Backbone as JSON Lines, residues from 0, in Angstrom:
{"i":0,"aa":"M","n":[0.49,-0.95,-0.28],"ca":[-0.21,-0.21,-0.35],"c":[1.28,1.68,-0.07]}
{"i":1,"aa":"A","n":[1.82,1.04,1.07],"ca":[3.17,2.71,0.88],"c":[3.1,2.99,-0.24]}
{"i":2,"aa":"R","n":[4.1,1.77,-1.18],"ca":[4.57,1.59,-2.37],"c":[3.75,2.59,-3.29]}
{"i":3,"aa":"K","n":[2.29,1.88,-3.5],"ca":[1.7,2.44,-4.28],"c":[1.26,4.02,-4.14]}
{"i":4,"aa":"L","n":[0.99,4.25,-2.95],"ca":[0.91,5.99,-2.7],"c":[2.28,6.29,-2.83]}
{"i":5,"aa":"A","n":[3.4,5.66,-2.87],"ca":[4.55,6.63,-2.73],"c":[4.5,6.55,-4.56]}
{"i":6,"aa":"L","n":[3.99,5.85,-5.78],"ca":[3.92,5.77,-6.86],"c":[3.09,7.17,-7.34]}
{"i":7,"aa":"L","n":[2.0,7.06,-6.83],"ca":[1.26,8.25,-6.59],"c":[1.2,9.7,-6.81]}
{"i":8,"aa":"V","n":[2.06,9.82,-5.48],"ca":[2.11,10.66,-4.99],"c":[3.87,11.37,-6.23]}
{"i":9,"aa":"A","n":[4.47,10.5,-6.78],"ca":[6.21,10.71,-7.22],"c":[5.26,11.37,-8.97]}
{"i":10,"aa":"M","n":[4.23,10.46,-9.12],"ca":[2.66,11.04,-10.54],"c":[2.5,12.34,-10.54]}
{"i":11,"aa":"L","n":[2.23,12.66,-9.5],"ca":[1.82,13.72,-9.69],"c":[2.66,14.97,-8.65]}
{"i":12,"aa":"V","n":[3.86,14.82,-8.83],"ca":[5.01,15.73,-8.33],"c":[5.1,15.82,-10.25]}
{"i":13,"aa":"V","n":[5.58,14.89,-10.94],"ca":[6.1,15.11,-12.01],"c":[4.94,15.83,-13.57]}
{"i":14,"aa":"M","n":[3.7,15.08,-12.78],"ca":[2.6,16.33,-13.54],"c":[2.4,17.64,-13.23]}
{"i":15,"aa":"V","n":[2.52,18.01,-12.06],"ca":[2.3,19.67,-11.63],"c":[3.4,19.68,-12.21]}
{"i":16,"aa":"A","n":[4.8,19.98,-11.59],"ca":[6.04,19.82,-12.81],"c":[5.92,20.07,-14.08]}
{"i":17,"aa":"G","n":[5.06,19.49,-14.93],"ca":[5.08,19.66,-16.34],"c":[4.53,20.85,-16.69]}
{"i":18,"aa":"F","n":[3.52,20.79,-15.34],"ca":[2.8,22.23,-15.86],"c":[3.03,23.57,-15.68]}
{"i":19,"aa":"D","n":[3.28,24.65,-16.79],"ca":[4.14,25.74,-16.95],"c":[2.84,26.42,-16.27]}
{"i":20,"aa":"S","n":[3.17,27.37,-14.97],"ca":[1.6,27.92,-14.85],"c":[1.71,29.57,-15.64]}
{"i":21,"aa":"S","n":[2.61,29.61,-17.07],"ca":[2.65,30.22,-17.52],"c":[2.16,30.19,-19.45]}
{"i":22,"aa":"R","n":[1.96,28.89,-19.33],"ca":[1.25,27.9,-20.24],"c":[-0.09,28.2,-20.26]}
{"i":23,"aa":"A","n":[-0.64,28.52,-21.9],"ca":[-2.09,28.91,-21.77],"c":[-3.08,27.91,-22.37]}
{"i":24,"aa":"L","n":[-4.05,27.91,-22.06],"ca":[-5.06,27.23,-22.55],"c":[-5.31,26.4,-23.27]}
{"i":25,"aa":"T","n":[-4.86,25.27,-24.32],"ca":[-6.16,24.99,-25.59],"c":[-6.79,23.61,-25.27]}
{"i":26,"aa":"L","n":[-7.51,23.75,-26.27],"ca":[-8.81,23.07,-26.11],"c":[-9.06,22.36,-27.63]}
{"i":27,"aa":"C","n":[-8.46,21.12,-27.85],"ca":[-9.06,20.25,-29.43],"c":[-7.95,21.45,-30.17]}
{"i":28,"aa":"N","n":[-7.06,21.78,-30.08],"ca":[-6.11,22.58,-30.91],"c":[-6.2,23.93,-30.75]}
{"i":29,"aa":"I","n":[-7.76,24.38,-30.45],"ca":[-7.89,25.99,-30.66],"c":[-7.04,26.47,-28.84]}
{"i":30,"aa":"S","n":[-5.84,27.44,-29.35],"ca":[-5.34,28.2,-28.46],"c":[-6.64,28.74,-27.66]}
{"i":31,"aa":"E","n":[-6.41,29.54,-26.33],"ca":[-7.19,30.11,-25.64],"c":[-7.31,31.56,-26.15]}
{"i":32,"aa":"D","n":[-6.41,32.24,-27.52],"ca":[-6.94,32.79,-27.98],"c":[-7.97,32.8,-28.58]}
{"i":33,"aa":"G","n":[-8.44,31.25,-29.09],"ca":[-9.17,31.03,-30.39],"c":[-10.3,30.99,-29.52]}
{"i":34,"aa":"L","n":[-9.99,30.29,-28.43],"ca":[-11.3,30.35,-27.53],"c":[-11.52,31.93,-27.27]}
{"i":35,"aa":"M","n":[-11.2,32.1,-26.85],"ca":[-11.68,33.44,-26.46],"c":[-12.35,34.53,-28.02]}
{"i":36,"aa":"T","n":[-11.65,34.27,-29.34],"ca":[-12.49,34.91,-30.12],"c":[-13.86,34.52,-30.51]}
{"i":37,"aa":"C","n":[-13.97,32.82,-30.29],"ca":[-14.9,32.78,-30.77],"c":[-16.68,32.33,-29.23]}
{"i":38,"aa":"K","n":[-15.96,32.92,-28.39],"ca":[-16.56,32.82,-26.85],"c":[-17.62,33.97,-27.02]}
{"i":39,"aa":"P","n":[-17.66,35.09,-27.81],"ca":[-18.85,35.95,-28.27],"c":[-19.86,34.96,-28.61]}
{"i":40,"aa":"S","n":[-19.43,33.94,-30.54],"ca":[-20.54,33.26,-30.81],"c":[-20.67,31.84,-29.66]}
{"i":41,"aa":"V","n":[-20.41,31.63,-28.91],"ca":[-20.76,30.73,-28.51],"c":[-21.85,30.46,-27.14]}
{"i":42,"aa":"T","n":[-21.66,32.24,-26.5],"ca":[-22.3,32.58,-24.81],"c":[-24.09,33.16,-25.0]}
{"i":43,"aa":"K","n":[-24.73,32.25,-24.4],"ca":[-26.11,33.07,-24.09],"c":[-26.01,34.6,-23.44]}
{"i":44,"aa":"P","n":[-27.38,35.34,-23.72],"ca":[-28.13,34.45,-24.44],"c":[-27.79,35.4,-25.71]}
{"i":45,"aa":"N","n":[-27.27,36.47,-25.95],"ca":[-27.11,36.99,-27.02],"c":[-26.09,36.71,-27.77]}
{"i":46,"aa":"P","n":[-26.01,35.51,-29.08],"ca":[-24.31,34.98,-29.49],"c":[-24.7,35.6,-31.01]}
{"i":47,"aa":"V","n":[-23.49,36.49,-30.91],"ca":[-22.85,36.14,-32.45],"c":[-22.59,35.73,-33.53]}
{"i":48,"aa":"D","n":[-22.42,36.24,-34.62],"ca":[-22.09,35.31,-35.64],"c":[-20.74,35.46,-35.7]}
{"i":49,"aa":"P","n":[-19.74,34.08,-35.79],"ca":[-18.36,34.44,-35.86],"c":[-17.19,34.77,-36.45]}
{"i":50,"aa":"S","n":[-16.87,35.65,-35.92],"ca":[-15.92,36.28,-36.31],"c":[-15.3,35.64,-37.2]}
{"i":51,"aa":"K","n":[-14.36,36.31,-38.73],"ca":[-13.57,35.62,-39.23],"c":[-12.26,34.43,-38.35]}
{"i":52,"aa":"E","n":[-11.66,35.66,-37.03],"ca":[-10.38,34.88,-36.2],"c":[-11.2,34.05,-35.81]}
{"i":53,"aa":"C","n":[-11.93,33.66,-35.53],"ca":[-12.53,32.34,-35.03],"c":[-12.54,31.12,-35.7]}
{"i":54,"aa":"C","n":[-13.65,31.53,-37.04],"ca":[-13.09,30.89,-37.62],"c":[-11.89,30.37,-38.56]}
{"i":55,"aa":"Q","n":[-10.97,31.38,-38.43],"ca":[-9.77,30.74,-38.92],"c":[-8.8,29.97,-37.08]}
{"i":56,"aa":"A","n":[-9.28,30.46,-36.33],"ca":[-9.18,29.52,-35.35],"c":[-9.81,27.99,-35.08]}
{"i":57,"aa":"L","n":[-10.63,28.21,-35.41],"ca":[-11.41,26.77,-35.67],"c":[-10.87,25.8,-36.95]}
{"i":58,"aa":"S","n":[-11.15,26.49,-37.74],"ca":[-10.28,25.62,-39.0],"c":[-8.84,25.06,-38.93]}
{"i":59,"aa":"V","n":[-8.64,25.36,-37.29],"ca":[-7.26,23.97,-36.95],"c":[-7.41,23.63,-35.53]}
{"i":60,"aa":"A","n":[-8.43,24.0,-35.49],"ca":[-9.66,22.81,-34.18],"c":[-9.4,21.08,-34.68]}
{"i":61,"aa":"D","n":[-9.26,20.29,-33.32],"ca":[-10.06,19.32,-34.01],"c":[-10.88,18.18,-33.55]}
{"i":62,"aa":"L","n":[-12.41,18.57,-34.81],"ca":[-14.05,18.47,-34.66],"c":[-14.01,17.66,-33.68]}
{"i":63,"aa":"N","n":[-13.16,16.2,-34.22],"ca":[-14.02,15.37,-33.39],"c":[-13.98,15.51,-32.32]}
{"i":64,"aa":"C","n":[-12.42,16.31,-31.35],"ca":[-12.12,16.58,-30.18],"c":[-13.08,16.97,-29.88]}
{"i":65,"aa":"L","n":[-13.74,18.15,-30.25],"ca":[-14.71,19.5,-29.76],"c":[-16.43,18.42,-29.96]}
{"i":66,"aa":"C","n":[-16.17,17.77,-30.71],"ca":[-17.59,16.64,-29.69],"c":[-17.49,15.94,-29.35]}
{"i":67,"aa":"S","n":[-16.91,15.82,-28.57],"ca":[-16.34,14.74,-27.7],"c":[-17.12,15.72,-26.1]}
{"i":68,"aa":"Y","n":[-17.09,16.92,-26.56],"ca":[-17.89,17.13,-24.88],"c":[-18.77,17.68,-25.47]}
{"i":69,"aa":"R","n":[-19.97,17.68,-26.39],"ca":[-20.77,17.64,-26.53],"c":[-21.94,17.34,-25.56]}
{"i":70,"aa":"N","n":[-21.58,16.49,-24.48],"ca":[-22.3,16.46,-23.12],"c":[-21.93,16.59,-22.13]}
{"i":71,"aa":"S","n":[-20.05,17.17,-22.32],"ca":[-20.11,16.95,-20.55],"c":[-20.37,19.01,-20.38]}
{"i":72,"aa":"L","n":[-19.97,19.04,-18.6],"ca":[-19.93,20.01,-18.31],"c":[-19.1,20.57,-18.08]}
{"i":73,"aa":"F","n":[-17.94,20.09,-19.14],"ca":[-16.45,21.15,-18.83],"c":[-16.87,22.76,-20.07]}
{"i":74,"aa":"L","n":[-17.69,22.27,-20.9],"ca":[-17.35,23.51,-21.54],"c":[-18.59,24.51,-20.83]}
{"i":75,"aa":"P","n":[-19.96,24.12,-20.63],"ca":[-21.04,25.31,-19.75],"c":[-19.76,25.82,-18.36]}
{"i":76,"aa":"S","n":[-19.16,25.32,-18.03],"ca":[-18.15,25.76,-16.55],"c":[-17.09,26.39,-17.56]}
{"i":77,"aa":"L","n":[-16.99,26.55,-18.78],"ca":[-15.89,27.67,-19.53],"c":[-17.23,29.28,-19.26]}
{"i":78,"aa":"G","n":[-18.37,28.85,-19.64],"ca":[-19.38,29.98,-20.45],"c":[-19.99,29.53,-21.02]}
{"i":79,"aa":"I","n":[-19.36,27.71,-22.24],"ca":[-19.35,28.24,-23.58],"c":[-20.79,27.14,-23.72]}
{"i":80,"aa":"D","n":[-21.3,27.38,-24.33],"ca":[-23.1,26.44,-24.42],"c":[-22.82,25.17,-25.72]}
{"i":81,"aa":"P","n":[-22.93,24.02,-25.3],"ca":[-22.63,23.47,-26.36],"c":[-22.83,23.52,-27.66]}
{"i":82,"aa":"D","n":[-24.73,23.04,-27.15],"ca":[-24.76,24.03,-29.31],"c":[-24.74,24.43,-29.65]}
{"i":83,"aa":"L","n":[-24.53,25.78,-29.54],"ca":[-23.8,27.0,-29.9],"c":[-22.79,26.45,-30.06]}
{"i":84,"aa":"A","n":[-21.15,26.3,-29.82],"ca":[-20.45,25.39,-30.06],"c":[-20.1,24.31,-31.34]}
{"i":85,"aa":"L","n":[-21.07,23.8,-31.13],"ca":[-21.6,22.51,-32.26],"c":[-21.65,23.39,-33.82]}
{"i":86,"aa":"A","n":[-22.73,23.96,-33.64],"ca":[-23.25,25.02,-34.62],"c":[-22.11,25.83,-35.43]}
{"i":87,"aa":"L","n":[-20.82,25.73,-34.68],"ca":[-19.98,26.78,-34.72],"c":[-18.92,26.8,-36.45]}
{"i":88,"aa":"P","n":[-19.11,25.8,-36.59],"ca":[-18.61,24.6,-37.89],"c":[-19.06,24.77,-39.05]}
{"i":89,"aa":"V","n":[-20.2,24.87,-38.81],"ca":[-21.84,24.55,-40.46],"c":[-21.47,26.05,-40.44]}
{"i":90,"aa":"K","n":[-21.11,27.39,-39.86],"ca":[-20.93,28.99,-39.65],"c":[-19.87,29.71,-40.85]}
{"i":91,"aa":"C","n":[-19.2,28.54,-40.05],"ca":[-17.66,29.43,-40.92],"c":[-17.77,28.19,-41.66]}
{"i":92,"aa":"N","n":[-18.35,27.96,-42.71],"ca":[-17.9,26.52,-43.89],"c":[-16.8,25.59,-43.45]}
{"i":93,"aa":"L","n":[-16.91,24.93,-42.65],"ca":[-16.31,23.74,-42.26],"c":[-16.76,22.82,-42.42]}
{"i":94,"aa":"T","n":[-16.9,21.34,-42.42],"ca":[-17.37,20.25,-42.53],"c":[-17.49,19.67,-40.96]}
{"i":95,"aa":"T","n":[-18.91,19.46,-40.41],"ca":[-18.85,18.65,-39.52],"c":[-18.46,17.28,-39.3]}
{"i":96,"aa":"P","n":[-17.95,16.7,-38.39],"ca":[-17.78,15.48,-38.55],"c":[-19.04,14.15,-38.29]}
{"i":97,"aa":"A","n":[-19.26,13.84,-38.74],"ca":[-20.3,12.88,-39.06],"c":[-21.03,12.44,-37.92]}
{"i":98,"aa":"N","n":[-20.62,12.12,-37.07],"ca":[-20.76,10.9,-35.66],"c":[-21.44,12.88,-35.26]}
{"i":99,"aa":"C","n":[-21.05,14.06,-34.63],"ca":[-20.93,15.08,-34.07],"c":[-22.44,15.62,-34.25]}
């Protein structure tokens, strides 16, 4: 038991050391700047059409990855409406993954 606990603590130390506090958030290949650019388009109550910059950020995104967040509480915790987020690819003339 003590050996497993020591291994767990060592893994946590390595994980924490691996996170640089200056490192920005990235979600499905979208940078934090890209997320912020798109946020007005995925936030209720008055979403706006996506900007050119938002669509550019979305064009390099892993759309299958984004689809995996459809029923997750993660996007809402960031203030992002999942239904609005999943509507962005069509609004940006991008192909939405078949299973999305």
